[in-house]
PDB file with SEQRES, HELIX, SHEET and CRYST1 records, atoms N, CA, C and O in Angstrom:
SEQRES   1 A   86  MET LEU ILE LEU ASP GLU GLN ARG TYR ILE ASN GLN ASN          
SEQRES   2 A   86  VAL ARG PRO ARG ILE ARG PRO GLU GLU PHE LYS LYS LEU          
SEQRES   3 A   86  VAL GLY LYS ASP TYR ILE VAL LYS LYS ARG MET GLU GLN          
SEQRES   4 A   86  TYR ILE ARG ASP TYR ILE SER ALA LYS GLY ASN LEU LYS          
SEQRES   5 A   86  ILE GLY HIS ASN LYS GLU LEU CYS GLN TYR SER THR LEU          
SEQRES   6 A   86  GLN TYR PHE GLU LYS TYR ILE ILE PRO ALA ALA SER GLU          
SEQRES   7 A   86  GLU ALA ALA VAL THR THR ILE GLU                              
HELIX    1 AA1 GLN A    7  TYR A    9  5                                   3    
HELIX    2 AA2 PRO A   20  LEU A   26  1                                   7    
HELIX    3 AA3 ASP A   30  LYS A   48  1                                  19    
HELIX    4 AA4 GLY A   54  TYR A   62  1                                   9    
HELIX    5 AA5 THR A   64  PHE A   68  5                                   5    
HELIX    6 AA6 GLU A   69  ILE A   72  1                                   4    
HELIX    7 AA7 PRO A   74  ILE A   85  1                                  12    
CRYST1    1.000    1.000    1.000  90.00  90.00  90.00 P 1           1          
ATOM      1  N   MET A   1       0.846  -1.183  -0.017  1.00  0.00           N  
ATOM      2  CA  MET A   1       0.007  -0.003   0.022  1.00  0.00           C  
ATOM      3  C   MET A   1       0.863   1.152  -0.014  1.00  0.00           C  
ATOM      4  O   MET A   1       1.935   1.146   0.591  1.00  0.00           O  
ATOM      5  N   LEU A   2       0.433   2.232  -0.739  1.00  0.00           N  
ATOM      6  CA  LEU A   2       1.240   3.416  -0.864  1.00  0.00           C  
ATOM      7  C   LEU A   2       0.206   4.595  -0.794  1.00  0.00           C  
ATOM      8  O   LEU A   2      -0.779   4.678  -1.529  1.00  0.00           O  
ATOM      9  N   ILE A   3       0.553   5.504   0.187  1.00  0.00           N  
ATOM     10  CA  ILE A   3      -0.298   6.730   0.363  1.00  0.00           C  
ATOM     11  C   ILE A   3       0.610   7.887   0.014  1.00  0.00           C  
ATOM     12  O   ILE A   3       1.656   8.066   0.639  1.00  0.00           O  
ATOM     13  N   LEU A   4       0.229   8.673  -0.973  1.00  0.00           N  
ATOM     14  CA  LEU A   4       0.863   9.889  -1.205  1.00  0.00           C  
ATOM     15  C   LEU A   4      -0.175  11.024  -1.287  1.00  0.00           C  
ATOM     16  O   LEU A   4      -1.047  11.033  -2.156  1.00  0.00           O  
ATOM     17  N   ASP A   5      -0.044  11.996  -0.334  1.00  0.00           N  
ATOM     18  CA  ASP A   5      -1.151  13.022  -0.246  1.00  0.00           C  
ATOM     19  C   ASP A   5      -0.691  14.279  -0.699  1.00  0.00           C  
ATOM     20  O   ASP A   5      -1.489  15.215  -0.754  1.00  0.00           O  
ATOM     21  N   GLU A   6       0.631  14.442  -1.070  1.00  0.00           N  
ATOM     22  CA  GLU A   6       1.138  15.687  -1.458  1.00  0.00           C  
ATOM     23  C   GLU A   6       1.677  15.628  -2.910  1.00  0.00           C  
ATOM     24  O   GLU A   6       2.525  14.780  -3.186  1.00  0.00           O  
ATOM     25  N   GLN A   7       1.219  16.496  -3.855  1.00  0.00           N  
ATOM     26  CA  GLN A   7       1.519  16.482  -5.187  1.00  0.00           C  
ATOM     27  C   GLN A   7       2.952  16.515  -5.501  1.00  0.00           C  
ATOM     28  O   GLN A   7       3.377  16.025  -6.548  1.00  0.00           O  
ATOM     29  N   ARG A   8       3.723  17.081  -4.621  1.00  0.00           N  
ATOM     30  CA  ARG A   8       5.158  17.401  -4.882  1.00  0.00           C  
ATOM     31  C   ARG A   8       5.933  15.888  -4.863  1.00  0.00           C  
ATOM     32  O   ARG A   8       7.066  15.777  -5.333  1.00  0.00           O  
ATOM     33  N   TYR A   9       5.308  14.894  -4.353  1.00  0.00           N  
ATOM     34  CA  TYR A   9       5.989  13.604  -4.306  1.00  0.00           C  
ATOM     35  C   TYR A   9       5.634  12.780  -5.517  1.00  0.00           C  
ATOM     36  O   TYR A   9       6.137  11.666  -5.666  1.00  0.00           O  
ATOM     37  N   ILE A  10       4.727  13.324  -6.448  1.00  0.00           N  
ATOM     38  CA  ILE A  10       4.382  12.599  -7.657  1.00  0.00           C  
ATOM     39  C   ILE A  10       4.888  13.208  -8.811  1.00  0.00           C  
ATOM     40  O   ILE A  10       4.596  14.376  -9.068  1.00  0.00           O  
ATOM     41  N   ASN A  11       5.677  12.483  -9.596  1.00  0.00           N  
ATOM     42  CA  ASN A  11       6.350  12.879 -10.817  1.00  0.00           C  
ATOM     43  C   ASN A  11       5.817  12.056 -11.912  1.00  0.00           C  
ATOM     44  O   ASN A  11       6.117  10.870 -12.047  1.00  0.00           O  
ATOM     45  N   GLN A  12       4.934  12.769 -12.782  1.00  0.00           N  
ATOM     46  CA  GLN A  12       4.298  12.117 -13.836  1.00  0.00           C  
ATOM     47  C   GLN A  12       5.229  11.749 -14.998  1.00  0.00           C  
ATOM     48  O   GLN A  12       4.794  11.084 -15.938  1.00  0.00           O  
ATOM     49  N   ASN A  13       6.525  12.177 -14.952  1.00  0.00           N  
ATOM     50  CA  ASN A  13       7.512  11.850 -15.978  1.00  0.00           C  
ATOM     51  C   ASN A  13       8.331  10.678 -15.679  1.00  0.00           C  
ATOM     52  O   ASN A  13       9.115  10.215 -16.508  1.00  0.00           O  
ATOM     53  N   VAL A  14       8.165  10.191 -14.512  1.00  0.00           N  
ATOM     54  CA  VAL A  14       9.017   8.947 -14.129  1.00  0.00           C  
ATOM     55  C   VAL A  14       8.061   7.778 -13.745  1.00  0.00           C  
ATOM     56  O   VAL A  14       7.190   7.896 -12.883  1.00  0.00           O  
ATOM     57  N   ARG A  15       8.285   6.691 -14.423  1.00  0.00           N  
ATOM     58  CA  ARG A  15       7.408   5.467 -14.065  1.00  0.00           C  
ATOM     59  C   ARG A  15       7.950   4.765 -12.906  1.00  0.00           C  
ATOM     60  O   ARG A  15       9.160   4.582 -12.778  1.00  0.00           O  
ATOM     61  N   PRO A  16       7.070   4.361 -12.044  1.00  0.00           N  
ATOM     62  CA  PRO A  16       7.544   3.539 -10.919  1.00  0.00           C  
ATOM     63  C   PRO A  16       8.113   2.175 -11.269  1.00  0.00           C  
ATOM     64  O   PRO A  16       7.627   1.506 -12.181  1.00  0.00           O  
ATOM     65  N   ARG A  17       9.132   1.772 -10.550  1.00  0.00           N  
ATOM     66  CA  ARG A  17       9.710   0.437 -10.953  1.00  0.00           C  
ATOM     67  C   ARG A  17       9.808  -0.434  -9.730  1.00  0.00           C  
ATOM     68  O   ARG A  17       9.830   0.015  -8.584  1.00  0.00           O  
ATOM     69  N   ILE A  18       9.865  -1.722 -10.052  1.00  0.00           N  
ATOM     70  CA  ILE A  18       9.953  -2.736  -9.089  1.00  0.00           C  
ATOM     71  C   ILE A  18      10.960  -3.767  -9.548  1.00  0.00           C  
ATOM     72  O   ILE A  18      10.988  -4.152 -10.717  1.00  0.00           O  
ATOM     73  N   ARG A  19      11.809  -4.221  -8.590  1.00  0.00           N  
ATOM     74  CA  ARG A  19      12.896  -5.189  -9.040  1.00  0.00           C  
ATOM     75  C   ARG A  19      12.348  -6.362  -9.640  1.00  0.00           C  
ATOM     76  O   ARG A  19      11.280  -6.788  -9.201  1.00  0.00           O  
ATOM     77  N   PRO A  20      12.943  -6.965 -10.610  1.00  0.00           N  
ATOM     78  CA  PRO A  20      12.397  -8.225 -11.253  1.00  0.00           C  
ATOM     79  C   PRO A  20      12.220  -9.278 -10.297  1.00  0.00           C  
ATOM     80  O   PRO A  20      11.174  -9.922 -10.391  1.00  0.00           O  
ATOM     81  N   GLU A  21      13.017  -9.574  -9.415  1.00  0.00           N  
ATOM     82  CA  GLU A  21      12.842 -10.734  -8.477  1.00  0.00           C  
ATOM     83  C   GLU A  21      11.643 -10.440  -7.514  1.00  0.00           C  
ATOM     84  O   GLU A  21      10.960 -11.378  -7.102  1.00  0.00           O  
ATOM     85  N   GLU A  22      11.389  -9.195  -7.166  1.00  0.00           N  
ATOM     86  CA  GLU A  22      10.185  -8.860  -6.383  1.00  0.00           C  
ATOM     87  C   GLU A  22       8.949  -9.014  -7.225  1.00  0.00           C  
ATOM     88  O   GLU A  22       7.945  -9.556  -6.763  1.00  0.00           O  
ATOM     89  N   PHE A  23       9.003  -8.542  -8.465  1.00  0.00           N  
ATOM     90  CA  PHE A  23       7.912  -8.734  -9.359  1.00  0.00           C  
ATOM     91  C   PHE A  23       7.491 -10.196  -9.509  1.00  0.00           C  
ATOM     92  O   PHE A  23       6.301 -10.511  -9.505  1.00  0.00           O  
ATOM     93  N   LYS A  24       8.495 -11.100  -9.644  1.00  0.00           N  
ATOM     94  CA  LYS A  24       8.248 -12.519  -9.944  1.00  0.00           C  
ATOM     95  C   LYS A  24       7.499 -13.149  -8.755  1.00  0.00           C  
ATOM     96  O   LYS A  24       6.627 -14.002  -8.919  1.00  0.00           O  
ATOM     97  N   LYS A  25       7.896 -12.670  -7.502  1.00  0.00           N  
ATOM     98  CA  LYS A  25       7.291 -13.116  -6.318  1.00  0.00           C  
ATOM     99  C   LYS A  25       5.865 -12.701  -6.107  1.00  0.00           C  
ATOM    100  O   LYS A  25       5.072 -13.408  -5.483  1.00  0.00           O  
ATOM    101  N   LEU A  26       5.564 -11.588  -6.616  1.00  0.00           N  
ATOM    102  CA  LEU A  26       4.180 -11.002  -6.372  1.00  0.00           C  
ATOM    103  C   LEU A  26       3.181 -11.310  -7.648  1.00  0.00           C  
ATOM    104  O   LEU A  26       1.970 -11.132  -7.521  1.00  0.00           O  
ATOM    105  N   VAL A  27       3.704 -11.742  -8.780  1.00  0.00           N  
ATOM    106  CA  VAL A  27       2.844 -12.075  -9.907  1.00  0.00           C  
ATOM    107  C   VAL A  27       1.801 -13.052  -9.569  1.00  0.00           C  
ATOM    108  O   VAL A  27       2.099 -14.131  -9.058  1.00  0.00           O  
ATOM    109  N   GLY A  28       0.582 -12.717  -9.834  1.00  0.00           N  
ATOM    110  CA  GLY A  28      -0.615 -13.574  -9.426  1.00  0.00           C  
ATOM    111  C   GLY A  28      -1.091 -13.582  -8.078  1.00  0.00           C  
ATOM    112  O   GLY A  28      -2.073 -14.241  -7.738  1.00  0.00           O  
ATOM    113  N   LYS A  29      -0.325 -12.761  -7.188  1.00  0.00           N  
ATOM    114  CA  LYS A  29      -0.799 -12.745  -5.834  1.00  0.00           C  
ATOM    115  C   LYS A  29      -1.425 -11.449  -5.359  1.00  0.00           C  
ATOM    116  O   LYS A  29      -1.636 -11.206  -4.170  1.00  0.00           O  
ATOM    117  N   ASP A  30      -1.704 -10.642  -6.352  1.00  0.00           N  
ATOM    118  CA  ASP A  30      -2.327  -9.300  -5.988  1.00  0.00           C  
ATOM    119  C   ASP A  30      -3.623  -9.412  -5.248  1.00  0.00           C  
ATOM    120  O   ASP A  30      -3.907  -8.601  -4.366  1.00  0.00           O  
ATOM    121  N   TYR A  31      -4.459 -10.447  -5.602  1.00  0.00           N  
ATOM    122  CA  TYR A  31      -5.775 -10.592  -4.847  1.00  0.00           C  
ATOM    123  C   TYR A  31      -5.507 -10.915  -3.395  1.00  0.00           C  
ATOM    124  O   TYR A  31      -6.113 -10.286  -2.527  1.00  0.00           O  
ATOM    125  N   ILE A  32      -4.627 -11.867  -3.072  1.00  0.00           N  
ATOM    126  CA  ILE A  32      -4.369 -12.313  -1.689  1.00  0.00           C  
ATOM    127  C   ILE A  32      -3.737 -11.194  -0.954  1.00  0.00           C  
ATOM    128  O   ILE A  32      -4.079 -11.004   0.213  1.00  0.00           O  
ATOM    129  N   VAL A  33      -2.788 -10.377  -1.552  1.00  0.00           N  
ATOM    130  CA  VAL A  33      -2.001  -9.349  -0.871  1.00  0.00           C  
ATOM    131  C   VAL A  33      -3.135  -8.275  -0.468  1.00  0.00           C  
ATOM    132  O   VAL A  33      -3.131  -7.743   0.643  1.00  0.00           O  
ATOM    133  N   LYS A  34      -4.099  -7.997  -1.441  1.00  0.00           N  
ATOM    134  CA  LYS A  34      -5.085  -6.952  -1.220  1.00  0.00           C  
ATOM    135  C   LYS A  34      -5.974  -7.405  -0.023  1.00  0.00           C  
ATOM    136  O   LYS A  34      -6.231  -6.646   0.912  1.00  0.00           O  
ATOM    137  N   LYS A  35      -6.426  -8.674  -0.103  1.00  0.00           N  
ATOM    138  CA  LYS A  35      -7.367  -9.166   0.953  1.00  0.00           C  
ATOM    139  C   LYS A  35      -6.676  -9.176   2.325  1.00  0.00           C  
ATOM    140  O   LYS A  35      -7.252  -8.773   3.336  1.00  0.00           O  
ATOM    141  N   ARG A  36      -5.428  -9.649   2.325  1.00  0.00           N  
ATOM    142  CA  ARG A  36      -4.746  -9.679   3.644  1.00  0.00           C  
ATOM    143  C   ARG A  36      -4.479  -8.224   4.198  1.00  0.00           C  
ATOM    144  O   ARG A  36      -4.530  -8.042   5.414  1.00  0.00           O  
ATOM    145  N   MET A  37      -4.220  -7.273   3.408  1.00  0.00           N  
ATOM    146  CA  MET A  37      -3.930  -5.926   3.777  1.00  0.00           C  
ATOM    147  C   MET A  37      -5.307  -5.332   4.374  1.00  0.00           C  
ATOM    148  O   MET A  37      -5.356  -4.709   5.435  1.00  0.00           O  
ATOM    149  N   GLU A  38      -6.333  -5.586   3.615  1.00  0.00           N  
ATOM    150  CA  GLU A  38      -7.676  -5.074   4.031  1.00  0.00           C  
ATOM    151  C   GLU A  38      -7.964  -5.789   5.433  1.00  0.00           C  
ATOM    152  O   GLU A  38      -8.461  -5.107   6.329  1.00  0.00           O  
ATOM    153  N   GLN A  39      -7.711  -6.948   5.625  1.00  0.00           N  
ATOM    154  CA  GLN A  39      -7.876  -7.687   6.898  1.00  0.00           C  
ATOM    155  C   GLN A  39      -7.083  -7.132   7.992  1.00  0.00           C  
ATOM    156  O   GLN A  39      -7.551  -7.029   9.125  1.00  0.00           O  
ATOM    157  N   TYR A  40      -5.845  -6.755   7.676  1.00  0.00           N  
ATOM    158  CA  TYR A  40      -4.877  -6.167   8.705  1.00  0.00           C  
ATOM    159  C   TYR A  40      -5.412  -4.786   9.157  1.00  0.00           C  
ATOM    160  O   TYR A  40      -5.365  -4.396  10.323  1.00  0.00           O  
ATOM    161  N   ILE A  41      -5.906  -4.113   8.160  1.00  0.00           N  
ATOM    162  CA  ILE A  41      -6.406  -2.716   8.538  1.00  0.00           C  
ATOM    163  C   ILE A  41      -7.717  -2.883   9.403  1.00  0.00           C  
ATOM    164  O   ILE A  41      -7.919  -2.107  10.337  1.00  0.00           O  
ATOM    165  N   ARG A  42      -8.546  -3.820   9.119  1.00  0.00           N  
ATOM    166  CA  ARG A  42      -9.701  -4.001   9.946  1.00  0.00           C  
ATOM    167  C   ARG A  42      -9.311  -4.475  11.309  1.00  0.00           C  
ATOM    168  O   ARG A  42      -9.890  -4.037  12.304  1.00  0.00           O  
ATOM    169  N   ASP A  43      -8.322  -5.379  11.390  1.00  0.00           N  
ATOM    170  CA  ASP A  43      -7.803  -5.826  12.716  1.00  0.00           C  
ATOM    171  C   ASP A  43      -7.199  -4.692  13.530  1.00  0.00           C  
ATOM    172  O   ASP A  43      -7.368  -4.654  14.749  1.00  0.00           O  
ATOM    173  N   TYR A  44      -6.473  -3.735  12.857  1.00  0.00           N  
ATOM    174  CA  TYR A  44      -5.896  -2.580  13.528  1.00  0.00           C  
ATOM    175  C   TYR A  44      -6.930  -1.705  14.017  1.00  0.00           C  
ATOM    176  O   TYR A  44      -6.863  -1.354  15.195  1.00  0.00           O  
ATOM    177  N   ILE A  45      -7.900  -1.291  13.275  1.00  0.00           N  
ATOM    178  CA  ILE A  45      -8.997  -0.434  13.578  1.00  0.00           C  
ATOM    179  C   ILE A  45      -9.755  -1.079  14.769  1.00  0.00           C  
ATOM    180  O   ILE A  45     -10.114  -0.351  15.695  1.00  0.00           O  
ATOM    181  N   SER A  46     -10.003  -2.356  14.790  1.00  0.00           N  
ATOM    182  CA  SER A  46     -10.612  -3.074  15.900  1.00  0.00           C  
ATOM    183  C   SER A  46      -9.794  -2.956  17.224  1.00  0.00           C  
ATOM    184  O   SER A  46     -10.310  -2.654  18.300  1.00  0.00           O  
ATOM    185  N   ALA A  47      -8.506  -3.215  17.047  1.00  0.00           N  
ATOM    186  CA  ALA A  47      -7.625  -3.235  18.175  1.00  0.00           C  
ATOM    187  C   ALA A  47      -7.558  -1.853  18.773  1.00  0.00           C  
ATOM    188  O   ALA A  47      -7.520  -1.682  19.991  1.00  0.00           O  
ATOM    189  N   LYS A  48      -7.545  -0.820  17.852  1.00  0.00           N  
ATOM    190  CA  LYS A  48      -7.427   0.582  18.288  1.00  0.00           C  
ATOM    191  C   LYS A  48      -8.648   0.951  19.142  1.00  0.00           C  
ATOM    192  O   LYS A  48      -8.577   1.860  19.969  1.00  0.00           O  
ATOM    193  N   GLY A  49      -9.769   0.244  18.939  1.00  0.00           N  
ATOM    194  CA  GLY A  49     -10.911   0.481  19.761  1.00  0.00           C  
ATOM    195  C   GLY A  49     -10.969  -0.134  21.257  1.00  0.00           C  
ATOM    196  O   GLY A  49     -11.818   0.168  22.095  1.00  0.00           O  
ATOM    197  N   ASN A  50      -9.968  -1.001  21.427  1.00  0.00           N  
ATOM    198  CA  ASN A  50      -9.954  -1.659  22.746  1.00  0.00           C  
ATOM    199  C   ASN A  50      -8.467  -1.928  23.111  1.00  0.00           C  
ATOM    200  O   ASN A  50      -7.979  -3.053  23.005  1.00  0.00           O  
ATOM    201  N   LEU A  51      -7.775  -0.856  23.542  1.00  0.00           N  
ATOM    202  CA  LEU A  51      -6.384  -1.005  23.863  1.00  0.00           C  
ATOM    203  C   LEU A  51      -6.098  -1.603  25.236  1.00  0.00           C  
ATOM    204  O   LEU A  51      -4.934  -1.684  25.629  1.00  0.00           O  
ATOM    205  N   LYS A  52      -7.149  -2.037  25.997  1.00  0.00           N  
ATOM    206  CA  LYS A  52      -6.974  -2.526  27.282  1.00  0.00           C  
ATOM    207  C   LYS A  52      -6.435  -4.024  27.189  1.00  0.00           C  
ATOM    208  O   LYS A  52      -5.850  -4.564  28.129  1.00  0.00           O  
ATOM    209  N   ILE A  53      -6.682  -4.628  26.000  1.00  0.00           N  
ATOM    210  CA  ILE A  53      -6.299  -6.045  25.760  1.00  0.00           C  
ATOM    211  C   ILE A  53      -4.738  -5.900  25.314  1.00  0.00           C  
ATOM    212  O   ILE A  53      -4.407  -5.078  24.460  1.00  0.00           O  
ATOM    213  N   GLY A  54      -3.917  -6.659  25.880  1.00  0.00           N  
ATOM    214  CA  GLY A  54      -2.470  -6.590  25.743  1.00  0.00           C  
ATOM    215  C   GLY A  54      -2.060  -6.723  24.210  1.00  0.00           C  
ATOM    216  O   GLY A  54      -1.316  -5.891  23.691  1.00  0.00           O  
ATOM    217  N   HIS A  55      -2.532  -7.711  23.571  1.00  0.00           N  
ATOM    218  CA  HIS A  55      -2.103  -7.864  22.140  1.00  0.00           C  
ATOM    219  C   HIS A  55      -2.679  -6.808  21.259  1.00  0.00           C  
ATOM    220  O   HIS A  55      -2.131  -6.561  20.185  1.00  0.00           O  
ATOM    221  N   ASN A  56      -3.740  -6.173  21.639  1.00  0.00           N  
ATOM    222  CA  ASN A  56      -4.263  -4.968  20.846  1.00  0.00           C  
ATOM    223  C   ASN A  56      -3.318  -3.806  21.057  1.00  0.00           C  
ATOM    224  O   ASN A  56      -2.956  -3.118  20.102  1.00  0.00           O  
ATOM    225  N   LYS A  57      -2.938  -3.591  22.221  1.00  0.00           N  
ATOM    226  CA  LYS A  57      -2.072  -2.425  22.565  1.00  0.00           C  
ATOM    227  C   LYS A  57      -0.655  -2.675  21.689  1.00  0.00           C  
ATOM    228  O   LYS A  57      -0.160  -1.755  21.038  1.00  0.00           O  
ATOM    229  N   GLU A  58      -0.124  -3.868  21.738  1.00  0.00           N  
ATOM    230  CA  GLU A  58       1.057  -4.133  21.067  1.00  0.00           C  
ATOM    231  C   GLU A  58       0.889  -3.937  19.509  1.00  0.00           C  
ATOM    232  O   GLU A  58       1.746  -3.344  18.854  1.00  0.00           O  
ATOM    233  N   LEU A  59      -0.120  -4.400  19.016  1.00  0.00           N  
ATOM    234  CA  LEU A  59      -0.425  -4.279  17.531  1.00  0.00           C  
ATOM    235  C   LEU A  59      -0.487  -2.788  17.169  1.00  0.00           C  
ATOM    236  O   LEU A  59       0.102  -2.373  16.170  1.00  0.00           O  
ATOM    237  N   CYS A  60      -1.145  -2.037  17.915  1.00  0.00           N  
ATOM    238  CA  CYS A  60      -1.191  -0.566  17.677  1.00  0.00           C  
ATOM    239  C   CYS A  60       0.130   0.134  17.913  1.00  0.00           C  
ATOM    240  O   CYS A  60       0.507   1.068  17.205  1.00  0.00           O  
ATOM    241  N   GLN A  61       0.759  -0.306  18.843  1.00  0.00           N  
ATOM    242  CA  GLN A  61       2.046   0.318  19.309  1.00  0.00           C  
ATOM    243  C   GLN A  61       3.163   0.191  18.225  1.00  0.00           C  
ATOM    244  O   GLN A  61       3.916   1.115  17.920  1.00  0.00           O  
ATOM    245  N   TYR A  62       3.185  -1.056  17.682  1.00  0.00           N  
ATOM    246  CA  TYR A  62       4.339  -1.481  16.723  1.00  0.00           C  
ATOM    247  C   TYR A  62       3.956  -1.358  15.264  1.00  0.00           C  
ATOM    248  O   TYR A  62       4.856  -1.384  14.424  1.00  0.00           O  
ATOM    249  N   SER A  63       2.729  -1.230  14.907  1.00  0.00           N  
ATOM    250  CA  SER A  63       2.195  -1.190  13.575  1.00  0.00           C  
ATOM    251  C   SER A  63       2.567   0.068  12.764  1.00  0.00           C  
ATOM    252  O   SER A  63       2.407   1.162  13.305  1.00  0.00           O  
ATOM    253  N   THR A  64       3.017   0.003  11.599  1.00  0.00           N  
ATOM    254  CA  THR A  64       3.302   1.246  10.816  1.00  0.00           C  
ATOM    255  C   THR A  64       1.931   1.902  10.409  1.00  0.00           C  
ATOM    256  O   THR A  64       1.901   3.009   9.873  1.00  0.00           O  
ATOM    257  N   LEU A  65       0.847   1.205  10.672  1.00  0.00           N  
ATOM    258  CA  LEU A  65      -0.494   1.845  10.362  1.00  0.00           C  
ATOM    259  C   LEU A  65      -0.766   2.990  11.214  1.00  0.00           C  
ATOM    260  O   LEU A  65      -1.616   3.802  10.848  1.00  0.00           O  
ATOM    261  N   GLN A  66      -0.097   3.161  12.387  1.00  0.00           N  
ATOM    262  CA  GLN A  66      -0.262   4.249  13.231  1.00  0.00           C  
ATOM    263  C   GLN A  66      -0.042   5.647  12.597  1.00  0.00           C  
ATOM    264  O   GLN A  66      -0.629   6.661  12.974  1.00  0.00           O  
ATOM    265  N   TYR A  67       0.874   5.590  11.584  1.00  0.00           N  
ATOM    266  CA  TYR A  67       1.219   6.749  10.848  1.00  0.00           C  
ATOM    267  C   TYR A  67       0.156   7.169   9.859  1.00  0.00           C  
ATOM    268  O   TYR A  67       0.162   8.304   9.382  1.00  0.00           O  
ATOM    269  N   PHE A  68      -0.735   6.285   9.554  1.00  0.00           N  
ATOM    270  CA  PHE A  68      -1.662   6.581   8.536  1.00  0.00           C  
ATOM    271  C   PHE A  68      -3.136   6.538   9.021  1.00  0.00           C  
ATOM    272  O   PHE A  68      -4.064   6.337   8.237  1.00  0.00           O  
ATOM    273  N   GLU A  69      -3.305   6.736  10.351  1.00  0.00           N  
ATOM    274  CA  GLU A  69      -4.690   6.655  10.937  1.00  0.00           C  
ATOM    275  C   GLU A  69      -5.567   7.629  10.352  1.00  0.00           C  
ATOM    276  O   GLU A  69      -6.749   7.311  10.224  1.00  0.00           O  
ATOM    277  N   LYS A  70      -5.150   8.869   9.941  1.00  0.00           N  
ATOM    278  CA  LYS A  70      -6.116   9.746   9.441  1.00  0.00           C  
ATOM    279  C   LYS A  70      -6.593   9.378   8.100  1.00  0.00           C  
ATOM    280  O   LYS A  70      -7.523   9.986   7.569  1.00  0.00           O  
ATOM    281  N   TYR A  71      -5.976   8.389   7.533  1.00  0.00           N  
ATOM    282  CA  TYR A  71      -6.427   7.880   6.161  1.00  0.00           C  
ATOM    283  C   TYR A  71      -7.258   6.699   6.369  1.00  0.00           C  
ATOM    284  O   TYR A  71      -8.146   6.487   5.543  1.00  0.00           O  
ATOM    285  N   ILE A  72      -7.099   5.874   7.381  1.00  0.00           N  
ATOM    286  CA  ILE A  72      -7.870   4.613   7.558  1.00  0.00           C  
ATOM    287  C   ILE A  72      -8.931   4.743   8.576  1.00  0.00           C  
ATOM    288  O   ILE A  72      -9.870   3.950   8.525  1.00  0.00           O  
ATOM    289  N   ILE A  73      -8.895   5.636   9.483  1.00  0.00           N  
ATOM    290  CA  ILE A  73      -9.842   5.781  10.580  1.00  0.00           C  
ATOM    291  C   ILE A  73     -10.596   7.076  10.455  1.00  0.00           C  
ATOM    292  O   ILE A  73     -10.026   8.093  10.848  1.00  0.00           O  
ATOM    293  N   PRO A  74     -11.754   7.160   9.978  1.00  0.00           N  
ATOM    294  CA  PRO A  74     -12.388   8.481   9.813  1.00  0.00           C  
ATOM    295  C   PRO A  74     -12.413   9.387  10.977  1.00  0.00           C  
ATOM    296  O   PRO A  74     -12.221  10.593  10.822  1.00  0.00           O  
ATOM    297  N   ALA A  75     -12.642   8.866  12.142  1.00  0.00           N  
ATOM    298  CA  ALA A  75     -12.577   9.662  13.365  1.00  0.00           C  
ATOM    299  C   ALA A  75     -11.292  10.334  13.615  1.00  0.00           C  
ATOM    300  O   ALA A  75     -11.213  11.468  14.086  1.00  0.00           O  
ATOM    301  N   ALA A  76     -10.229   9.559  13.268  1.00  0.00           N  
ATOM    302  CA  ALA A  76      -8.877  10.096  13.501  1.00  0.00           C  
ATOM    303  C   ALA A  76      -8.541  11.253  12.611  1.00  0.00           C  
ATOM    304  O   ALA A  76      -7.805  12.189  12.923  1.00  0.00           O  
ATOM    305  N   SER A  77      -9.173  11.083  11.442  1.00  0.00           N  
ATOM    306  CA  SER A  77      -9.050  12.171  10.401  1.00  0.00           C  
ATOM    307  C   SER A  77      -9.679  13.519  10.946  1.00  0.00           C  
ATOM    308  O   SER A  77      -9.093  14.598  10.850  1.00  0.00           O  
ATOM    309  N   GLU A  78     -10.918  13.362  11.523  1.00  0.00           N  
ATOM    310  CA  GLU A  78     -11.559  14.502  12.103  1.00  0.00           C  
ATOM    311  C   GLU A  78     -10.767  15.125  13.260  1.00  0.00           C  
ATOM    312  O   GLU A  78     -10.632  16.340  13.401  1.00  0.00           O  
ATOM    313  N   GLU A  79     -10.284  14.247  14.028  1.00  0.00           N  
ATOM    314  CA  GLU A  79      -9.451  14.658  15.242  1.00  0.00           C  
ATOM    315  C   GLU A  79      -8.253  15.464  14.808  1.00  0.00           C  
ATOM    316  O   GLU A  79      -7.898  16.479  15.406  1.00  0.00           O  
ATOM    317  N   ALA A  80      -7.636  14.972  13.737  1.00  0.00           N  
ATOM    318  CA  ALA A  80      -6.418  15.656  13.189  1.00  0.00           C  
ATOM    319  C   ALA A  80      -6.725  16.965  12.618  1.00  0.00           C  
ATOM    320  O   ALA A  80      -5.895  17.870  12.717  1.00  0.00           O  
ATOM    321  N   ALA A  81      -7.854  17.148  12.023  1.00  0.00           N  
ATOM    322  CA  ALA A  81      -8.236  18.380  11.505  1.00  0.00           C  
ATOM    323  C   ALA A  81      -8.560  19.370  12.639  1.00  0.00           C  
ATOM    324  O   ALA A  81      -8.165  20.533  12.559  1.00  0.00           O  
ATOM    325  N   VAL A  82      -9.214  18.968  13.609  1.00  0.00           N  
ATOM    326  CA  VAL A  82      -9.565  19.795  14.770  1.00  0.00           C  
ATOM    327  C   VAL A  82      -8.164  20.132  15.607  1.00  0.00           C  
ATOM    328  O   VAL A  82      -7.992  21.252  16.088  1.00  0.00           O  
ATOM    329  N   THR A  83      -7.352  19.256  15.715  1.00  0.00           N  
ATOM    330  CA  THR A  83      -6.037  19.462  16.437  1.00  0.00           C  
ATOM    331  C   THR A  83      -5.267  20.519  15.607  1.00  0.00           C  
ATOM    332  O   THR A  83      -4.686  21.454  16.157  1.00  0.00           O  
ATOM    333  N   THR A  84      -5.282  20.343  14.279  1.00  0.00           N  
ATOM    334  CA  THR A  84      -4.473  21.336  13.515  1.00  0.00           C  
ATOM    335  C   THR A  84      -5.073  22.714  13.508  1.00  0.00           C  
ATOM    336  O   THR A  84      -4.320  23.682  13.399  1.00  0.00           O  
ATOM    337  N   ILE A  85      -6.322  22.871  13.613  1.00  0.00           N  
ATOM    338  CA  ILE A  85      -6.887  24.209  13.667  1.00  0.00           C  
ATOM    339  C   ILE A  85      -6.697  24.866  14.941  1.00  0.00           C  
ATOM    340  O   ILE A  85      -6.584  26.092  14.954  1.00  0.00           O  
ATOM    341  N   GLU A  86      -6.644  24.149  16.096  1.00  0.00           N  
ATOM    342  CA  GLU A  86      -6.509  24.713  17.342  1.00  0.00           C  
ATOM    343  C   GLU A  86      -4.992  25.233  17.541  1.00  0.00           C  
ATOM    344  O   GLU A  86      -4.659  25.774  18.595  1.00  0.00           O  
TER     345      GLU A  86                                                      
END                                                                             
């Protein structure tokens, strides 16, 4: 998954590239990668709702999804907007 929200990071003149060996490993697995990522995001959102459970706290603490909450959790996006305004 790739999230780019600033136009300055997008160069229309350069095509993205992936190493051939990485491409070979991913060919035909796009469906499963997408489904597992969707499930991981659902698990993260659910865990974020109940941090009193130890493994939920660890999942949220160590997941890179914490940096993208404003994109995956609607309430976090609203909080970020309010925090920025204040």
